[in-house]
LOKE-510036 format. One record per residue: x, y, z of N, C-alpha, C, CB in turn. Coordinates in steps of 0.1 Angstrom, whole numbers, plus 2048, in hexadecimal, padded with zeros to 3 digits. Glycine has a CB too. Layout:
! LOKE-510036
<pavo><n_px>X</n_px><n_py>Y</n_py><n_pz>Z</n_pz><ca_px>X</ca_px><ca_py>Y</ca_py><ca_pz>Z</ca_pz><c_px>X</c_px><c_py>Y</c_py><c_pz>Z</c_pz><cb_px>X</cb_px><cb_py>Y</cb_py><cb_pz>Z</cb_pz></pavo>
...
***
This chain:
! LOKE-510036
<pavo><n_px>771</n_px><n_py>7DE</n_py><n_pz>803</n_pz><ca_px>76F</ca_px><ca_py>7D1</ca_py><ca_pz>808</ca_pz><c_px>77C</c_px><c_py>7CB</c_py><c_pz>80C</c_pz><cb_px>767</cb_px><cb_py>7C9</cb_py><cb_pz>7FE</cb_pz></pavo>
<pavo><n_px>77C</n_px><n_py>7C6</n_py><n_pz>818</n_pz><ca_px>789</ca_px><ca_py>7BF</ca_py><ca_pz>81D</ca_pz><c_px>78C</c_px><c_py>7B3</c_py><c_pz>814</c_pz><cb_px>787</cb_px><cb_py>7BB</cb_py><cb_pz>82C</cb_pz></pavo>
<pavo><n_px>799</n_px><n_py>7B1</n_py><n_pz>812</n_pz><ca_px>79D</ca_px><ca_py>7A5</ca_py><ca_pz>80A</ca_pz><c_px>79D</c_px><c_py>799</c_py><c_pz>812</c_pz><cb_px>7AB</cb_px><cb_py>7A8</cb_py><cb_pz>804</cb_pz></pavo>
<pavo><n_px>79B</n_px><n_py>78D</n_py><n_pz>80C</n_pz><ca_px>79B</ca_px><ca_py>781</ca_py><ca_pz>813</ca_pz><c_px>7A9</c_px><c_py>77D</c_py><c_pz>818</c_pz><cb_px>795</cb_px><cb_py>776</cb_py><cb_pz>80A</cb_pz></pavo>
<pavo><n_px>7B3</n_px><n_py>780</n_py><n_pz>810</n_pz><ca_px>7C1</ca_px><ca_py>77D</ca_py><ca_pz>813</ca_pz><c_px>7C6</c_px><c_py>787</c_py><c_pz>81D</c_pz><cb_px>7CA</cb_px><cb_py>77C</cb_py><cb_pz>806</cb_pz></pavo>
<pavo><n_px>7C8</n_px><n_py>783</n_py><n_pz>829</n_pz><ca_px>7CD</ca_px><ca_py>78C</ca_py><ca_pz>834</ca_pz><c_px>7DA</c_px><c_py>793</c_py><c_pz>830</c_pz><cb_px>7CF</cb_px><cb_py>785</cb_py><cb_pz>841</cb_pz></pavo>
<pavo><n_px>7E3</n_px><n_py>78C</n_py><n_pz>82A</n_pz><ca_px>7F0</ca_px><ca_py>792</ca_py><ca_pz>826</ca_pz><c_px>7EE</c_px><c_py>79D</c_py><c_pz>81C</c_pz><cb_px>7FA</cb_px><cb_py>788</cb_py><cb_pz>821</cb_pz></pavo>
<pavo><n_px>7E5</n_px><n_py>79A</n_py><n_pz>812</n_pz><ca_px>7E2</ca_px><ca_py>7A4</ca_py><ca_pz>808</ca_pz><c_px>7DB</c_px><c_py>7B1</c_py><c_pz>80E</c_pz><cb_px>7DA</cb_px><cb_py>79E</cb_py><cb_pz>7FD</cb_pz></pavo>
<pavo><n_px>7D2</n_px><n_py>7AE</n_py><n_pz>817</n_pz><ca_px>7CC</ca_px><ca_py>7B9</ca_py><ca_pz>81E</ca_pz><c_px>7D6</c_px><c_py>7C2</c_py><c_pz>826</c_pz><cb_px>7C1</cb_px><cb_py>7B4</cb_py><cb_pz>828</cb_pz></pavo>
<pavo><n_px>7DF</n_px><n_py>7BC</n_py><n_pz>82D</n_pz><ca_px>7E9</ca_px><ca_py>7C3</ca_py><ca_pz>834</ca_pz><c_px>7F2</c_px><c_py>7CB</c_py><c_pz>82A</c_pz><cb_px>7F2</cb_px><cb_py>7B9</cb_py><cb_pz>83D</cb_pz></pavo>
<pavo><n_px>7F6</n_px><n_py>7C5</n_py><n_pz>81F</n_pz><ca_px>7FE</ca_px><ca_py>7CB</ca_py><ca_pz>815</ca_pz><c_px>7F6</c_px><c_py>7D8</c_py><c_pz>810</c_pz><cb_px>800</cb_px><cb_py>7C2</cb_py><cb_pz>809</cb_pz></pavo>
<pavo><n_px>7EA</n_px><n_py>7D7</n_py><n_pz>80E</n_pz><ca_px>7E2</ca_px><ca_py>7E3</ca_py><ca_pz>809</ca_pz><c_px>7E2</c_px><c_py>7EE</c_py><c_pz>813</c_pz><cb_px>7D4</cb_px><cb_py>7DE</cb_py><cb_pz>806</cb_pz></pavo>
<pavo><n_px>7E1</n_px><n_py>7EA</n_py><n_pz>820</n_pz><ca_px>7E1</ca_px><ca_py>7F5</ca_py><ca_pz>82B</ca_pz><c_px>7EE</c_px><c_py>7FB</c_py><c_pz>82B</c_pz><cb_px>7DD</cb_px><cb_py>7EE</cb_py><cb_pz>838</cb_pz></pavo>
<pavo><n_px>7F9</n_px><n_py>7F4</n_py><n_pz>82A</n_pz><ca_px>806</ca_px><ca_py>7FA</ca_py><ca_pz>82B</ca_pz><c_px>809</c_px><c_py>803</c_py><c_pz>81F</c_pz><cb_px>811</cb_px><cb_py>7EF</cb_py><cb_pz>82B</cb_pz></pavo>
<pavo><n_px>804</n_px><n_py>7FF</n_py><n_pz>813</n_pz><ca_px>806</ca_px><ca_py>808</ca_py><ca_pz>807</ca_pz><c_px>7FD</c_px><c_py>814</c_py><c_pz>808</c_pz><cb_px>803</cb_px><cb_py>800</cb_py><cb_pz>7FA</cb_pz></pavo>
<pavo><n_px>7F1</n_px><n_py>812</n_py><n_pz>80D</n_pz><ca_px>7E7</ca_px><ca_py>81D</ca_py><ca_pz>80E</ca_pz><c_px>7EC</c_px><c_py>828</c_py><c_pz>818</c_pz><cb_px>7D9</cb_px><cb_py>818</cb_py><cb_pz>812</cb_pz></pavo>
<pavo><n_px>7F4</n_px><n_py>823</n_py><n_pz>822</n_pz><ca_px>7FA</ca_px><ca_py>82C</ca_py><ca_pz>82C</ca_pz><c_px>805</c_px><c_py>834</c_py><c_pz>826</c_pz><cb_px>7FF</cb_px><cb_py>824</cb_py><cb_pz>838</cb_pz></pavo>
<pavo><n_px>80A</n_px><n_py>831</n_py><n_pz>81A</n_pz><ca_px>814</ca_px><ca_py>839</ca_py><ca_pz>814</ca_pz><c_px>821</c_px><c_py>831</c_py><c_pz>812</c_pz><cb_px>816</cb_px><cb_py>845</cb_py><cb_pz>81C</cb_pz></pavo>
<pavo><n_px>822</n_px><n_py>825</n_py><n_pz>816</n_pz><ca_px>82E</ca_px><ca_py>81D</ca_py><ca_pz>815</ca_pz><c_px>830</c_px><c_py>819</c_py><c_pz>806</c_pz><cb_px>82E</cb_px><cb_py>811</cb_py><cb_pz>81E</cb_pz></pavo>
<pavo><n_px>83C</n_px><n_py>817</n_py><n_pz>802</n_pz><ca_px>83F</ca_px><ca_py>812</ca_py><ca_pz>7F4</ca_pz><c_px>83B</c_px><c_py>803</c_py><c_pz>7F4</c_pz><cb_px>84E</cb_px><cb_py>814</cb_py><cb_pz>7F0</cb_pz></pavo>
<pavo><n_px>837</n_px><n_py>7FE</n_py><n_pz>7E9</n_pz><ca_px>832</ca_px><ca_py>7F0</ca_py><ca_pz>7E8</ca_pz><c_px>83D</c_px><c_py>7E6</c_py><c_pz>7EE</c_pz><cb_px>82F</cb_px><cb_py>7EC</cb_py><cb_pz>7DA</cb_pz></pavo>
<pavo><n_px>84A</n_px><n_py>7E8</n_py><n_pz>7EA</n_pz><ca_px>854</ca_px><ca_py>7DF</ca_py><ca_pz>7EF</ca_pz><c_px>856</c_px><c_py>7DF</c_py><c_pz>7FE</c_pz><cb_px>861</cb_px><cb_py>7E2</cb_py><cb_pz>7E8</cb_pz></pavo>
<pavo><n_px>853</n_px><n_py>7EB</n_py><n_pz>804</n_pz><ca_px>854</ca_px><ca_py>7EC</ca_py><ca_pz>813</ca_pz><c_px>848</c_px><c_py>7E5</c_py><c_pz>819</c_pz><cb_px>854</cb_px><cb_py>7FB</cb_py><cb_pz>818</cb_pz></pavo>
<pavo><n_px>83C</n_px><n_py>7E7</n_py><n_pz>813</n_pz><ca_px>830</ca_px><ca_py>7E0</ca_py><ca_pz>818</ca_pz><c_px>831</c_px><c_py>7D1</c_py><c_pz>816</c_pz><cb_px>824</cb_px><cb_py>7E5</cb_py><cb_pz>810</cb_pz></pavo>
<pavo><n_px>837</n_px><n_py>7CC</n_py><n_pz>80B</n_pz><ca_px>839</ca_px><ca_py>7BE</ca_py><ca_pz>809</ca_pz><c_px>842</c_px><c_py>7B8</c_py><c_pz>814</c_pz><cb_px>840</cb_px><cb_py>7BC</cb_py><cb_pz>7FB</cb_pz></pavo>
<pavo><n_px>84D</n_px><n_py>7BF</n_py><n_pz>818</n_pz><ca_px>855</ca_px><ca_py>7BA</ca_py><ca_pz>822</ca_pz><c_px>84E</c_px><c_py>7BA</c_py><c_pz>830</c_pz><cb_px>862</cb_px><cb_py>7C1</cb_py><cb_pz>823</cb_pz></pavo>
<pavo><n_px>846</n_px><n_py>7C5</n_py><n_pz>832</n_pz><ca_px>83F</ca_px><ca_py>7C6</ca_py><ca_pz>83F</ca_pz><c_px>835</c_px><c_py>7BB</c_py><c_pz>841</c_pz><cb_px>837</cb_px><cb_py>7D4</cb_py><cb_pz>83F</cb_pz></pavo>
<pavo><n_px>830</n_px><n_py>7B4</n_py><n_pz>837</n_pz><ca_px>827</ca_px><ca_py>7A9</ca_py><ca_pz>839</ca_pz><c_px>82F</c_px><c_py>79C</c_py><c_pz>83A</c_pz><cb_px>81D</cb_px><cb_py>7A9</cb_py><cb_pz>82E</cb_pz></pavo>
<pavo><n_px>83C</n_px><n_py>79D</n_py><n_pz>83A</n_pz><ca_px>844</ca_px><ca_py>791</ca_py><ca_pz>83D</ca_pz><c_px>84B</c_px><c_py>78A</c_py><c_pz>831</c_pz><cb_px>83B</cb_px><cb_py>787</cb_py><cb_pz>843</cb_pz></pavo>
<pavo><n_px>84B</n_px><n_py>791</n_py><n_pz>826</n_pz><ca_px>852</ca_px><ca_py>78C</ca_py><ca_pz>81A</ca_pz><c_px>860</c_px><c_py>791</c_py><c_pz>819</c_pz><cb_px>849</cb_px><cb_py>78F</cb_py><cb_pz>80D</cb_pz></pavo>
<pavo><n_px>868</n_px><n_py>78A</n_py><n_pz>812</n_pz><ca_px>876</ca_px><ca_py>78F</ca_py><ca_pz>80F</ca_pz><c_px>875</c_px><c_py>79B</c_py><c_pz>805</c_pz><cb_px>87F</cb_px><cb_py>784</cb_py><cb_pz>80A</cb_pz></pavo>
<pavo><n_px>87F</n_px><n_py>7A3</n_py><n_pz>805</n_pz><ca_px>880</ca_px><ca_py>7AE</ca_py><ca_pz>7FC</ca_pz><c_px>87F</c_px><c_py>7A9</c_py><c_pz>7ED</c_pz><cb_px>88D</cb_px><cb_py>7B6</cb_py><cb_pz>7FE</cb_pz></pavo>
<pavo><n_px>876</n_px><n_py>7AE</n_py><n_pz>7E6</n_pz><ca_px>874</ca_px><ca_py>7AB</ca_py><ca_pz>7D8</ca_pz><c_px>86B</c_px><c_py>7B6</c_py><c_pz>7D2</c_pz><cb_px>86E</cb_px><cb_py>79D</cb_py><cb_pz>7D6</cb_pz></pavo>
<pavo><n_px>872</n_px><n_py>7C0</n_py><n_pz>7CD</n_pz><ca_px>86B</ca_px><ca_py>7CC</ca_py><ca_pz>7C8</ca_pz><c_px>862</c_px><c_py>7C9</c_py><c_pz>7BC</c_pz><cb_px>875</cb_px><cb_py>7D6</cb_py><cb_pz>7C3</cb_pz></pavo>
<pavo><n_px>866</n_px><n_py>7C0</n_py><n_pz>7B3</n_pz><ca_px>85E</ca_px><ca_py>7BD</ca_py><ca_pz>7A7</ca_pz><c_px>851</c_px><c_py>7B5</c_py><c_pz>7AB</c_pz><cb_px>866</cb_px><cb_py>7B5</cb_py><cb_pz>79D</cb_pz></pavo>
<pavo><n_px>852</n_px><n_py>7AC</n_py><n_pz>7B4</n_pz><ca_px>847</ca_px><ca_py>7A5</ca_py><ca_pz>7B9</ca_pz><c_px>83D</c_px><c_py>7AE</c_py><c_pz>7C1</c_pz><cb_px>84B</cb_px><cb_py>799</cb_py><cb_pz>7C2</cb_pz></pavo>
<pavo><n_px>843</n_px><n_py>7B7</n_py><n_pz>7C9</n_pz><ca_px>83A</ca_px><ca_py>7C0</ca_py><ca_pz>7D0</ca_pz><c_px>833</c_px><c_py>7C9</c_py><c_pz>7C7</c_pz><cb_px>843</cb_px><cb_py>7C8</cb_py><cb_pz>7DA</cb_pz></pavo>
<pavo><n_px>839</n_px><n_py>7CE</n_py><n_pz>7BC</n_pz><ca_px>833</ca_px><ca_py>7D7</ca_py><ca_pz>7B3</ca_pz><c_px>828</c_px><c_py>7CF</c_py><c_pz>7AB</c_pz><cb_px>83D</cb_px><cb_py>7DD</cb_py><cb_pz>7A9</cb_pz></pavo>
<pavo><n_px>82B</n_px><n_py>7C3</n_py><n_pz>7A7</n_pz><ca_px>821</ca_px><ca_py>7BA</ca_py><ca_pz>7A0</ca_pz><c_px>815</c_px><c_py>7B8</c_py><c_pz>7A9</c_pz><cb_px>827</cb_px><cb_py>7AD</cb_py><cb_pz>79D</cb_pz></pavo>
<pavo><n_px>817</n_px><n_py>7B6</n_py><n_pz>7B6</n_pz><ca_px>80C</ca_px><ca_py>7B4</ca_py><ca_pz>7BF</ca_pz><c_px>803</c_px><c_py>7C1</c_py><c_pz>7C0</c_pz><cb_px>811</cb_px><cb_py>7B0</cb_py><cb_pz>7CD</cb_pz></pavo>
<pavo><n_px>80A</n_px><n_py>7CC</n_py><n_pz>7C1</n_pz><ca_px>803</ca_px><ca_py>7D9</ca_py><ca_pz>7C2</ca_pz><c_px>7FB</c_px><c_py>7DC</c_py><c_pz>7B6</c_pz><cb_px>80D</cb_px><cb_py>7E4</cb_py><cb_pz>7C5</cb_pz></pavo>
<pavo><n_px>800</n_px><n_py>7D7</n_py><n_pz>7AA</n_pz><ca_px>7F9</ca_px><ca_py>7DA</ca_py><ca_pz>79E</ca_pz><c_px>7ED</c_px><c_py>7D1</c_py><c_pz>79B</c_pz><cb_px>803</cb_px><cb_py>7DA</cb_py><cb_pz>793</cb_pz></pavo>
<pavo><n_px>7EC</n_px><n_py>7C6</n_py><n_pz>7A2</n_pz><ca_px>7E0</ca_px><ca_py>7BD</ca_py><ca_pz>7A0</ca_pz><c_px>7D3</c_px><c_py>7C5</c_py><c_pz>7A3</c_pz><cb_px>7E1</cb_px><cb_py>7B1</cb_py><cb_pz>7AA</cb_pz></pavo>
<pavo><n_px>7CA</n_px><n_py>7C3</n_py><n_pz>79A</n_pz><ca_px>7BD</ca_px><ca_py>7CC</ca_py><ca_pz>79B</ca_pz><c_px>7B7</c_px><c_py>7CC</c_py><c_pz>7A8</c_pz><cb_px>7B4</cb_px><cb_py>7C7</cb_py><cb_pz>790</cb_pz></pavo>
<pavo><n_px>7B5</n_px><n_py>7C0</n_py><n_pz>7AE</n_pz><ca_px>7AE</ca_px><ca_py>7BF</ca_py><ca_pz>7BB</ca_pz><c_px>7B6</c_px><c_py>7C6</c_py><c_pz>7C6</c_pz><cb_px>7AC</cb_px><cb_py>7B0</cb_py><cb_pz>7BF</cb_pz></pavo>
<pavo><n_px>7C3</n_px><n_py>7C6</n_py><n_pz>7C6</n_pz><ca_px>7CC</ca_px><ca_py>7CC</ca_py><ca_pz>7CF</ca_pz><c_px>7CC</c_px><c_py>7DB</c_py><c_pz>7CD</c_pz><cb_px>7DB</cb_px><cb_py>7C7</cb_py><cb_pz>7CE</cb_pz></pavo>
<pavo><n_px>7CE</n_px><n_py>7E0</n_py><n_pz>7C1</n_pz><ca_px>7CE</ca_px><ca_py>7EE</ca_py><ca_pz>7BE</ca_pz><c_px>7C0</c_px><c_py>7F4</c_py><c_pz>7C2</c_pz><cb_px>7D1</cb_px><cb_py>7F0</cb_py><cb_pz>7AF</cb_pz></pavo>
<pavo><n_px>7B6</n_px><n_py>7ED</n_py><n_pz>7BF</n_pz><ca_px>7A8</ca_px><ca_py>7F3</ca_py><ca_pz>7C3</ca_pz><c_px>7A7</c_px><c_py>7F4</c_py><c_pz>7D2</c_pz><cb_px>79D</cb_px><cb_py>7EA</cb_py><cb_pz>7BD</cb_pz></pavo>
<pavo><n_px>7AC</n_px><n_py>7EA</n_py><n_pz>7D9</n_pz><ca_px>7AB</ca_px><ca_py>7EB</ca_py><ca_pz>7E8</ca_pz><c_px>7B4</c_px><c_py>7F6</c_py><c_pz>7ED</c_pz><cb_px>7B0</cb_px><cb_py>7DD</cb_py><cb_pz>7EE</cb_pz></pavo>
<pavo><n_px>7BF</n_px><n_py>7F8</n_py><n_pz>7E8</n_pz><ca_px>7C8</ca_px><ca_py>803</ca_py><ca_pz>7EC</ca_pz><c_px>7C1</c_px><c_py>810</c_py><c_pz>7EA</c_pz><cb_px>7D5</cb_px><cb_py>803</cb_py><cb_pz>7E4</cb_pz></pavo>
<pavo><n_px>7BB</n_px><n_py>812</n_py><n_pz>7DE</n_pz><ca_px>7B3</ca_px><ca_py>81E</ca_py><ca_pz>7DB</ca_pz><c_px>7A7</c_px><c_py>820</c_py><c_pz>7E5</c_pz><cb_px>7AE</cb_px><cb_py>81E</cb_py><cb_pz>7CD</cb_pz></pavo>
<pavo><n_px>7A1</n_px><n_py>815</n_py><n_pz>7E9</n_pz><ca_px>796</ca_px><ca_py>816</ca_py><ca_pz>7F2</ca_pz><c_px>79B</c_px><c_py>81A</c_py><c_pz>800</c_pz><cb_px>790</cb_px><cb_py>808</cb_py><cb_pz>7F3</cb_pz></pavo>
<pavo><n_px>7A7</n_px><n_py>816</n_py><n_pz>804</n_pz><ca_px>7AC</ca_px><ca_py>819</ca_py><ca_pz>811</ca_pz><c_px>7B3</c_px><c_py>827</c_py><c_pz>812</c_pz><cb_px>7B6</cb_px><cb_py>80F</cb_py><cb_pz>815</cb_pz></pavo>
<pavo><n_px>7B8</n_px><n_py>82C</n_py><n_pz>807</n_pz><ca_px>7C0</ca_px><ca_py>839</ca_py><ca_pz>808</ca_pz><c_px>7B8</c_px><c_py>845</c_py><c_pz>80E</c_pz><cb_px>7C4</cb_px><cb_py>83C</cb_py><cb_pz>7FA</cb_pz></pavo>
<pavo><n_px>7AB</n_px><n_py>847</n_py><n_pz>80A</n_pz><ca_px>7A4</ca_px><ca_py>852</ca_py><ca_pz>811</ca_pz><c_px>7A3</c_px><c_py>851</c_py><c_pz>820</c_pz><cb_px>796</cb_px><cb_py>853</cb_py><cb_pz>80B</cb_pz></pavo>
<pavo><n_px>7A2</n_px><n_py>845</n_py><n_pz>825</n_pz><ca_px>7A2</ca_px><ca_py>843</ca_py><ca_pz>834</ca_pz><c_px>7AF</c_px><c_py>848</c_py><c_pz>83A</c_pz><cb_px>79F</cb_px><cb_py>834</cb_py><cb_pz>837</cb_pz></pavo>
<pavo><n_px>7BA</n_px><n_py>844</n_py><n_pz>834</n_pz><ca_px>7C7</ca_px><ca_py>848</ca_py><ca_pz>839</ca_pz><c_px>7CA</c_px><c_py>856</c_py><c_pz>836</c_pz><cb_px>7D2</cb_px><cb_py>83F</cb_py><cb_pz>833</cb_pz></pavo>
<pavo><n_px>7C5</n_px><n_py>85C</n_py><n_pz>82B</n_pz><ca_px>7C7</ca_px><ca_py>86A</ca_py><ca_pz>829</ca_pz><c_px>7C0</c_px><c_py>872</c_py><c_pz>834</c_pz><cb_px>7C1</cb_px><cb_py>86E</cb_py><cb_pz>81B</cb_pz></pavo>
<pavo><n_px>7B4</n_px><n_py>86D</n_py><n_pz>838</n_pz><ca_px>7AD</ca_px><ca_py>874</ca_py><ca_pz>843</ca_pz><c_px>7B4</c_px><c_py>872</c_py><c_pz>850</c_pz><cb_px>79E</cb_px><cb_py>86F</cb_py><cb_pz>843</cb_pz></pavo>
<pavo><n_px>7B8</n_px><n_py>866</n_py><n_pz>853</n_pz><ca_px>7BF</ca_px><ca_py>864</ca_py><ca_pz>860</ca_pz><c_px>7CD</c_px><c_py>86B</c_py><c_pz>861</c_pz><cb_px>7C1</cb_px><cb_py>855</cb_py><cb_pz>862</cb_pz></pavo>
<pavo><n_px>7D4</n_px><n_py>86B</n_py><n_pz>856</n_pz><ca_px>7E1</ca_px><ca_py>871</ca_py><ca_pz>856</ca_pz><c_px>7E2</c_px><c_py>87B</c_py><c_pz>84A</c_pz><cb_px>7EC</cb_px><cb_py>866</cb_py><cb_pz>854</cb_pz></pavo>
<pavo><n_px>7DC</n_px><n_py>887</n_py><n_pz>84B</n_pz><ca_px>7DB</ca_px><ca_py>890</ca_py><ca_pz>840</ca_pz><c_px>7E9</c_px><c_py>895</c_py><c_pz>83A</c_pz><cb_px>7D3</cb_px><cb_py>89C</cb_py><cb_pz>843</cb_pz></pavo>
<pavo><n_px>7F3</n_px><n_py>895</n_py><n_pz>842</n_pz><ca_px>800</ca_px><ca_py>89A</ca_py><ca_pz>83E</ca_pz><c_px>808</c_px><c_py>88F</c_py><c_pz>837</c_pz><cb_px>808</cb_px><cb_py>89F</cb_py><cb_pz>84A</cb_pz></pavo>
<pavo><n_px>804</n_px><n_py>883</n_py><n_pz>837</n_pz><ca_px>80D</ca_px><ca_py>879</ca_py><ca_pz>831</ca_pz><c_px>80E</c_px><c_py>87A</c_py><c_pz>822</c_pz><cb_px>807</cb_px><cb_py>86B</cb_py><cb_pz>834</cb_pz></pavo>
<pavo><n_px>804</n_px><n_py>87F</n_py><n_pz>81B</n_pz><ca_px>805</ca_px><ca_py>881</ca_py><ca_pz>80C</ca_pz><c_px>80E</c_px><c_py>88D</c_py><c_pz>809</c_pz><cb_px>7F8</cb_px><cb_py>883</cb_py><cb_pz>806</cb_pz></pavo>
<pavo><n_px>80E</n_px><n_py>897</n_py><n_pz>812</n_pz><ca_px>817</ca_px><ca_py>8A2</ca_py><ca_pz>810</ca_pz><c_px>826</c_px><c_py>89E</c_py><c_pz>810</c_pz><cb_px>814</cb_px><cb_py>8AD</cb_py><cb_pz>81B</cb_pz></pavo>
<pavo><n_px>829</n_px><n_py>895</n_py><n_pz>81A</n_pz><ca_px>837</ca_px><ca_py>891</ca_py><ca_pz>81A</ca_pz><c_px>83B</c_px><c_py>889</c_py><c_pz>80E</c_pz><cb_px>839</cb_px><cb_py>888</cb_py><cb_pz>827</cb_pz></pavo>
<pavo><n_px>832</n_px><n_py>881</n_py><n_pz>809</n_pz><ca_px>835</ca_px><ca_py>87A</ca_py><ca_pz>7FC</ca_pz><c_px>838</c_px><c_py>883</c_py><c_pz>7F1</c_pz><cb_px>82A</cb_px><cb_py>870</cb_py><cb_pz>7F9</cb_pz></pavo>
<pavo><n_px>82F</n_px><n_py>88E</n_py><n_pz>7F0</n_pz><ca_px>831</ca_px><ca_py>898</ca_py><ca_pz>7E5</ca_pz><c_px>83E</c_px><c_py>89F</c_py><c_pz>7E6</c_pz><cb_px>825</cb_px><cb_py>8A1</cb_py><cb_pz>7E5</cb_pz></pavo>
<pavo><n_px>841</n_px><n_py>8A3</n_py><n_pz>7F3</n_pz><ca_px>84E</ca_px><ca_py>8AB</ca_py><ca_pz>7F5</ca_pz><c_px>85A</c_px><c_py>8A2</c_py><c_pz>7F1</c_pz><cb_px>84F</cb_px><cb_py>8AF</cb_py><cb_pz>803</cb_pz></pavo>
<pavo><n_px>85A</n_px><n_py>895</n_py><n_pz>7F4</n_pz><ca_px>865</ca_px><ca_py>88D</ca_py><ca_pz>7F1</ca_pz><c_px>866</c_px><c_py>88A</c_py><c_pz>7E2</c_pz><cb_px>864</cb_px><cb_py>880</cb_py><cb_pz>7F9</cb_pz></pavo>
<pavo><n_px>85B</n_px><n_py>88A</n_py><n_pz>7DB</n_pz><ca_px>85B</ca_px><ca_py>888</ca_py><ca_pz>7CD</ca_pz><c_px>861</c_px><c_py>893</c_py><c_pz>7C5</c_pz><cb_px>84D</cb_px><cb_py>885</cb_py><cb_pz>7C8</cb_pz></pavo>
<pavo><n_px>861</n_px><n_py>89F</n_py><n_pz>7CB</n_pz><ca_px>866</ca_px><ca_py>8AB</ca_py><ca_pz>7C4</ca_pz><c_px>875</c_px><c_py>8AC</c_py><c_pz>7C2</c_pz><cb_px>861</cb_px><cb_py>8B8</cb_py><cb_pz>7CB</cb_pz></pavo>
***
């Protein structure tokens, strides 16, 4: 279900696409603040929305998760 707060919804889409929370936080117009971005991403309603969106982006961009895995190694 889409979030009422447009900025939070955009943040969720950016993270679901594979961006780090602090990158998504800046992409929606906020200054760099890694701790605030991580706190936002960990809020239950935000985390649930990200999990809801991830399958859509996995289907649209199937290779994106592979790149994340390779860079983590």
